[in-house]
C-alpha positions as CSV (number, residue, x, y, z in Angstrom):
1,M,47.5,-11.4,32.1
2,K,49.7,-9.7,29.9
3,N,49.9,-12.4,27.3
4,F,46.0,-12.4,27.0
5,D,45.4,-9.0,25.9
6,A,46.2,-7.2,22.6
7,V,46.2,-3.6,22.9
8,N,47.8,-3.1,19.4
9,I,45.0,-5.1,17.9
10,E,42.3,-3.2,19.7
11,Q,43.9,0.1,18.4
12,S,44.0,-1.4,14.8
13,I,40.5,-2.3,15.0
14,L,39.3,1.1,16.2
15,G,41.5,3.0,13.7
16,T,40.1,0.8,10.8
17,F,36.6,2.0,11.6
18,I,37.8,5.7,11.6
19,V,39.7,5.2,8.2
20,D,37.3,3.0,6.5
21,E,33.5,3.6,7.5
22,S,32.5,1.2,5.0
23,L,33.4,-1.4,7.5
24,G,31.3,0.1,10.3
25,Y,28.8,-2.8,10.1
26,K,31.3,-4.9,11.8
27,L,31.1,-2.8,14.9
28,E,28.1,-4.9,15.7
29,E,30.4,-8.2,15.9
30,L,32.2,-6.8,18.9
31,S,31.3,-6.0,22.5
32,R,32.7,-3.6,25.0
33,D,34.0,-6.6,27.0
34,L,36.4,-7.6,24.1
35,F,38.6,-4.6,25.0
36,T,41.0,-4.3,27.8
37,F,42.3,-0.7,27.7
38,D,39.7,1.6,29.3
39,Y,40.2,4.4,26.5
40,N,39.5,1.8,24.0
41,K,36.4,0.5,25.7
42,E,35.0,3.9,25.9
43,I,35.8,4.7,22.2
44,F,34.3,1.4,21.1
45,S,31.1,2.5,22.9
46,I,30.9,5.9,21.1
47,M,31.7,4.3,17.8
48,L,28.7,2.0,18.1
49,D,26.4,4.4,19.2
50,L,27.4,6.6,16.3
51,Y,27.2,4.0,13.9
52,K,23.6,3.1,15.1
53,S,22.7,6.8,14.7
54,N,24.0,6.8,11.2
55,M,26.7,9.4,12.0
56,S,30.2,9.7,10.9
57,L,32.9,8.0,12.8
58,D,35.5,10.5,12.1
59,I,38.0,11.9,14.7
60,Q,36.4,15.4,15.6
61,T,32.8,13.6,16.0
62,I,34.2,10.9,18.2
63,S,36.4,13.4,20.4
64,T,33.2,15.7,20.8
65,K,31.1,12.7,22.0
66,L,33.8,11.7,24.5
67,S,33.9,15.1,25.8
68,E,30.2,15.3,26.2
69,N,30.4,12.0,28.3
70,N,33.0,13.7,30.3
71,L,35.7,11.3,29.1
72,E,39.0,13.1,28.5
73,V,40.9,11.3,25.7
74,N,43.6,13.3,24.0
75,I,42.8,13.7,20.0
76,S,46.4,12.6,19.4
77,Y,45.4,9.2,20.7
78,L,42.5,9.2,18.1
79,S,44.8,10.1,15.3
80,N,47.4,7.6,16.4
81,L,44.3,5.0,16.1
82,A,43.9,6.0,12.5
83,V,47.6,5.6,11.7
84,M,47.5,1.9,13.1
85,S,44.5,0.9,11.0
86,Q,44.9,-2.1,8.6
87,S,41.5,-2.6,6.7
88,F,42.8,-5.7,5.0
89,A,43.2,-7.5,8.4
90,I,40.0,-6.5,10.1
91,D,38.6,-9.9,10.2
92,T,41.9,-11.5,11.6
93,H,42.2,-8.9,14.1
94,I,38.6,-9.4,15.2
95,E,39.2,-13.2,15.6
96,I,42.3,-12.5,17.6
97,L,40.6,-10.1,20.1
98,K,37.7,-12.9,20.4
99,D,40.3,-15.6,21.1
100,K,42.1,-13.5,23.8
101,Y,38.7,-12.6,25.5
102,L,37.7,-16.1,25.6
103,R,41.1,-17.2,27.1
104,R,40.8,-14.4,29.8
105,E,37.2,-15.4,30.7
106,I,38.2,-19.2,31.0
107,I,41.2,-18.2,33.1
108,K,39.0,-16.3,35.4
109,N,36.7,-19.2,35.6
110,C,39.4,-21.5,36.4
111,T,40.8,-19.1,39.2
112,S,37.3,-19.0,40.8
113,L,37.2,-22.9,40.7
114,F,40.7,-22.9,42.6
115,Q,39.5,-20.3,45.1
116,S,36.4,-22.2,45.9
117,L,38.3,-25.5,46.2
118,G,40.9,-23.7,48.5
119,D,38.0,-22.2,50.7
120,G,36.6,-25.8,51.2
121,D,33.3,-25.1,49.4
122,E,31.0,-28.2,48.8
123,I,32.6,-30.2,46.0
124,N,29.5,-30.8,43.9
125,S,28.3,-27.2,44.2
126,V,31.9,-26.0,43.0
127,I,31.9,-28.3,40.0
128,Y,28.3,-27.2,39.1
129,N,29.0,-23.4,39.1
130,F,32.3,-24.2,37.4
131,E,30.6,-26.0,34.6
132,N,27.6,-23.4,34.4
133,R,29.9,-20.5,34.0
134,M,32.0,-22.3,31.5
135,Q,28.9,-23.0,29.4
136,K,27.9,-19.5,29.5
137,I,31.2,-18.3,28.3
138,L,31.5,-20.8,25.4
139,N,27.8,-19.9,24.4
140,K,28.5,-16.1,24.2
141,E,30.0,-16.5,20.7
142,K,27.5,-19.0,19.5
143,V,25.1,-17.9,16.7
144,K,21.6,-19.4,16.3
145,Y,21.6,-20.5,12.9
146,N,18.3,-22.4,12.7
147,D,19.8,-24.6,9.9
148,S,18.7,-28.1,11.2
149,I,16.0,-29.7,9.3
150,C,13.6,-29.3,12.1
151,D,14.2,-25.7,12.2
152,I,13.7,-25.4,8.5
153,C,10.4,-27.5,8.6
154,E,9.0,-25.4,11.4
155,G,9.7,-22.2,9.5
156,L,8.2,-23.6,6.2
157,L,5.1,-24.8,8.1
158,N,4.6,-21.4,9.6
159,F,5.0,-19.8,6.3
160,L,2.6,-22.2,4.6
161,E,-0.1,-21.8,7.4
162,S,0.1,-18.1,7.7
163,D,-2.6,-16.0,6.3
164,E,-0.3,-12.8,5.8
165,E,0.5,-11.9,2.4
166,I,4.0,-12.7,1.4
167,G,6.1,-10.7,-1.2
168,M,4.8,-7.9,-3.4
169,R,3.2,-7.8,-6.9
170,F,5.3,-6.3,-9.9
171,G,1.7,-4.8,-11.1
172,V,3.0,-6.0,-14.4
173,K,0.7,-9.0,-15.2
174,F,3.1,-11.1,-17.3
175,L,6.0,-10.6,-14.6
176,D,3.6,-11.6,-12.0
177,D,2.3,-14.5,-13.8
178,V,5.9,-15.9,-14.6
179,I,7.9,-14.7,-11.7
180,G,5.2,-14.5,-9.1
181,G,6.2,-11.3,-7.4
182,L,8.9,-9.8,-5.5
183,F,10.1,-11.7,-2.5
184,N,12.4,-11.2,0.4
185,G,15.9,-12.3,-0.1
186,E,15.6,-12.0,-3.9
187,L,17.6,-9.8,-6.2
188,T,15.9,-9.0,-9.6
189,T,17.8,-7.4,-12.4
190,I,16.1,-5.2,-15.3
191,A,18.4,-4.6,-18.0
192,A,18.2,-3.0,-21.4
193,R,20.0,-0.8,-23.8
194,S,19.7,3.0,-23.4
195,G,16.4,4.5,-24.0
196,V,14.3,1.4,-24.1
197,G,12.4,2.1,-20.8
198,K,14.2,0.0,-17.9
199,T,13.8,3.2,-15.6
200,A,10.3,3.5,-16.6
201,L,9.6,-0.1,-15.9
202,A,11.2,0.3,-12.4
203,L,9.2,3.3,-11.6
204,Q,6.0,1.6,-12.8
205,I,6.8,-1.2,-10.2
206,M,7.5,1.3,-7.5
207,L,4.3,3.0,-7.9
208,N,2.5,-0.4,-7.9
209,C,4.2,-1.2,-4.6
210,M,3.3,2.1,-3.2
211,E,-0.5,1.1,-4.0
212,Q,0.2,-2.1,-2.0
213,K,1.2,0.3,1.1
214,K,4.7,-0.7,0.8
215,K,7.7,1.6,1.4
216,V,10.4,1.9,-1.5
217,L,13.8,3.3,-1.5
218,F,14.8,4.4,-5.0
219,V,18.5,5.2,-5.6
220,S,19.3,6.9,-8.7
221,R,22.6,7.6,-10.0
222,E,21.6,8.4,-13.3
223,M,19.1,11.5,-12.5
224,T,18.5,13.8,-9.8
225,S,15.6,13.1,-7.0
226,Q,13.5,15.9,-8.7
227,Q,13.9,14.3,-12.2
228,V,12.8,11.0,-10.9
229,F,10.0,12.6,-9.1
230,M,8.9,14.4,-12.2
231,R,8.7,11.1,-14.0
232,N,6.4,9.8,-11.5
233,L,4.4,12.9,-12.1
234,T,4.2,12.2,-15.6
235,K,3.0,8.7,-15.1
236,R,0.2,9.8,-13.0
237,T,-0.8,13.1,-14.8
238,G,0.3,12.6,-18.6
239,I,2.1,16.0,-18.2
240,S,5.4,15.7,-20.0
241,T,8.8,16.3,-18.0
242,K,9.6,18.6,-20.8
243,N,6.8,21.0,-19.8
244,M,7.6,20.6,-16.1
245,K,11.4,21.5,-16.8
246,N,10.3,24.5,-18.9
247,K,7.8,25.5,-16.5
248,D,5.1,25.4,-19.4
249,L,2.1,24.7,-17.2
250,D,-1.5,25.8,-17.5
251,E,-4.1,25.9,-14.7
252,D,-5.4,22.5,-15.3
253,S,-1.8,21.2,-15.3
254,W,-1.0,22.9,-11.9
255,K,-4.3,21.3,-10.5
256,S,-3.2,17.9,-11.6
257,I,0.3,18.1,-10.3
258,I,-0.9,19.6,-6.8
259,K,-3.4,16.9,-6.5
260,V,-1.0,13.9,-7.3
261,M,1.9,15.6,-5.1
262,G,-0.7,15.6,-2.2
263,D,-1.5,11.9,-2.7
264,F,2.4,11.2,-2.7
265,S,3.0,13.3,0.4
266,Q,0.0,11.8,2.3
267,R,1.1,8.3,1.8
268,N,4.9,9.2,2.3
269,L,6.0,5.7,1.2
270,I,8.5,6.5,-1.6
271,Y,12.1,7.8,-0.9
272,I,14.2,8.9,-3.8
273,N,18.0,9.4,-3.1
274,D,20.5,10.8,-5.6
275,K,23.3,11.0,-3.1
276,I,24.0,7.5,-2.3
277,S,26.9,6.3,-4.4
278,T,28.4,3.3,-2.5
279,I,27.1,0.0,-0.9
280,S,28.0,1.1,2.7
281,E,26.0,4.3,2.3
282,L,23.2,2.3,0.8
283,R,23.3,0.0,3.9
284,K,23.2,2.8,6.2
285,R,20.1,4.2,4.6
286,I,18.2,0.9,4.7
287,R,19.1,0.4,8.3
288,V,17.5,3.8,9.2
289,L,14.5,3.6,6.7
290,N,13.7,-0.1,7.0
291,P,12.2,-0.2,3.3
292,D,10.1,-2.9,1.9
293,L,11.9,-2.7,-1.5
294,V,15.2,-1.1,-2.7
295,I,15.6,-0.2,-6.4
296,V,19.0,0.9,-7.7
297,D,19.3,2.8,-10.9
298,Y,21.7,1.6,-12.1
299,V,24.3,-0.8,-10.9
300,Q,27.2,0.3,-13.1
301,L,26.9,3.9,-11.9
302,M,27.6,2.8,-8.3
303,S,31.0,3.2,-6.8
304,V,33.2,0.5,-5.1
305,E,34.9,1.3,-1.8
306,S,38.2,0.8,-3.3
307,S,39.3,0.5,-6.7
308,L,40.1,-3.1,-8.0
309,Q,41.8,-2.0,-11.1
310,N,39.6,-4.1,-13.1
311,R,36.0,-3.0,-14.3
312,E,34.5,-6.6,-14.5
313,R,35.6,-7.3,-10.7
314,E,34.2,-3.8,-9.7
315,V,30.7,-4.4,-11.1
316,A,30.8,-8.1,-10.0
317,T,31.6,-6.9,-6.5
318,L,28.8,-4.4,-6.6
319,S,26.2,-7.0,-7.8
320,R,27.2,-9.5,-5.0
321,E,26.7,-6.8,-2.3
322,L,23.3,-5.8,-3.6
323,K,22.7,-9.7,-3.3
324,N,24.0,-9.7,0.1
325,I,21.8,-6.7,1.1
326,T,18.5,-8.9,0.2
327,L,19.8,-11.7,2.6
328,D,21.2,-9.4,5.3
329,F,18.0,-7.3,5.5
330,D,15.5,-9.7,4.3
331,I,14.1,-7.5,1.5
332,P,13.9,-7.6,-2.3
333,V,16.1,-5.5,-4.3
334,I,15.8,-4.4,-7.9
335,Q,19.0,-3.6,-9.7
336,L,19.0,-1.9,-13.2
337,S,21.8,-2.5,-15.7
338,Q,23.0,-1.5,-19.0
339,L,23.4,-4.2,-21.8
340,N,26.4,-4.2,-24.1
341,D,26.3,-3.5,-28.0
342,E,27.4,-7.1,-28.7
343,M,24.0,-8.4,-29.3
344,K,23.1,-5.5,-31.6
345,D,19.4,-5.9,-32.6
346,F,18.8,-9.6,-31.5
347,R,16.6,-10.6,-28.6
348,P,18.7,-10.9,-25.4
349,W,19.0,-14.2,-23.7
350,G,21.3,-15.8,-21.1
351,E,24.2,-14.0,-19.4
352,R,26.1,-12.7,-22.5
353,P,24.3,-9.5,-23.0
354,M,25.0,-8.0,-19.6
355,R,27.4,-5.0,-19.7
356,D,30.7,-5.2,-17.7
357,S,30.2,-8.5,-15.8
358,K,28.3,-11.7,-16.2
359,A,28.1,-12.0,-12.5
360,I,25.1,-9.6,-12.6
361,F,23.1,-12.2,-14.4
362,H,24.4,-15.1,-12.1
363,D,23.9,-13.0,-8.8
364,S,20.1,-12.5,-9.7
365,N,17.3,-14.5,-8.8
366,N,15.3,-13.1,-11.7
367,V,16.5,-11.3,-14.9
368,I,14.2,-9.3,-17.0
369,Y,15.3,-7.9,-20.3
370,I,13.5,-5.2,-22.3
371,H,13.9,-5.5,-26.1
372,E,12.4,-3.4,-29.0
373,P,12.0,-6.3,-31.9
374,V,13.4,-5.3,-35.4
375,L,13.4,-6.9,-38.7
376,S,12.1,-10.3,-38.8
377,E,11.2,-10.2,-35.1
378,F,9.1,-7.4,-35.6
379,D,7.3,-8.9,-38.3
380,E,6.6,-11.9,-36.0
381,A,5.6,-9.7,-33.2
382,C,3.1,-7.9,-35.4
383,D,1.6,-11.3,-36.4
384,D,1.5,-12.5,-32.9
385,I,-0.6,-9.5,-31.6
386,K,-2.5,-9.3,-35.0
387,R,-1.7,-6.0,-35.9
388,D,-0.9,-4.4,-39.2
389,K,2.6,-3.5,-39.4
390,R,1.9,0.0,-40.8
391,S,-0.3,0.6,-37.8
392,V,2.4,-0.4,-35.4
393,L,5.0,1.8,-37.2
394,N,2.6,4.7,-37.3
395,A,2.2,4.4,-33.5
396,K,5.7,4.4,-33.0
397,K,5.9,7.8,-34.6
398,K,3.5,8.9,-32.0
399,G,5.8,7.6,-29.2
400,I,4.0,4.3,-28.6
401,K,6.5,1.4,-29.3
402,L,5.9,-2.4,-29.5
403,V,8.7,-4.0,-26.9
404,D,9.2,-7.4,-25.5
405,L,9.4,-7.9,-21.9
406,I,11.7,-11.1,-21.5
407,V,12.1,-13.3,-18.2
408,A,15.5,-14.5,-19.1
409,K,16.1,-16.1,-15.7
410,C,13.7,-17.2,-12.9
411,R,15.1,-19.5,-10.2
412,D,11.7,-20.5,-9.2
413,G,9.7,-20.7,-12.4
414,E,9.8,-20.6,-16.1
415,I,11.5,-18.2,-18.7
416,G,9.8,-16.6,-21.6
417,F,8.8,-13.3,-23.3
418,R,5.8,-11.4,-24.1
419,H,4.9,-8.4,-26.3
420,Y,4.1,-5.1,-24.6
421,C,3.0,-1.6,-25.7
422,Y,5.2,1.1,-24.3
423,K,3.7,4.5,-24.2
424,G,6.7,7.0,-24.1
425,S,4.6,9.9,-23.1
426,R,3.2,8.3,-19.9
427,L,6.3,6.0,-19.2
428,H,4.0,3.2,-19.1
429,F,4.1,-0.5,-20.2
430,Q,0.7,-1.6,-21.3
431,Y,-0.5,-5.3,-21.4
432,I,-1.8,-6.2,-25.0
433,E,-4.4,-9.1,-25.3
434,Y,-3.5,-11.6,-28.0
């Protein structure tokens, strides 16, 4: 069946996985039967095992695994695979491979049909077996989409009748009241200018999710994992990160830190990673960890797999991939984002304030802005909360700021804002009754 195999395509696909590990997830779209050349079958199986184990798909690792399985494949063959890689054509090549496989299987079935007819087998039995085998061949590539209205109605009824608690609470009253919580398949963006408290709000949400016994993966591209954890300790103990960095701790401080560390360790629900920089690395970690929530701090500091020569397109790609993660893994994701300086001191609304790409706003189910009101907005805020301006300004000198939490987008609800008190020393947003 020379015309029904494509060894060069097989080699190009395998080489692509060696050269571009970000495409490793496509291994799960393939099967061993699609390959015709024995070497390629074995290499594919090794690659799939490595990918599922979150291991590198480099030439040396693959060669070692082949040797462990007593499979002698010359390392030069693996090197040639890498040379034949064509990442840009991976989807086309996979389709060609599947098409060739389908044709081979149909020919085998037809050959079996002719053989049975020639052997004089009972005609109805021959036709039945032929049709049955053909149906199995065609069904192999079918995906269960559950997209009929009957499937959707059944899923919705199961959801409505279930007693299981769906989603997670932000633990921030205004956000829970307006948005309703963090739900699977949703991307939430928290955006603010530098120093206003977006990381503090994300950490507050993370700790609230931990209290709900949810596992959280916090990806930091701005701080080390220890720096992020010190902020968690500050939120719980009130001991400043400055004192911890300088090791300026008295006996009571040590006791508080040890107690809180013990609580975190016992629950073991928070994972802080400062090494992940690309979407493919994030997908690998999610696959292994299986978290209930992912937080990325922040999206503009993530790296694309290959340069797009355009900053707006790069950030848009990152945001879209984070949205895809919410759907592919059926989890909520929070991405943090910087705001541009165009809005200056005005209260941010809509897509315009988002730095680098407005796609961040459009990809998100929910968008939360944090804003410190000034001038007339500050006067109005003081009137709203029924506080004297002087007392609010004095509080600011002590590290307690008046800020607005703004829900600028909510696909399933309303938008609006509410004044909050941000206590810098505790990195905490406090609800204000007014």
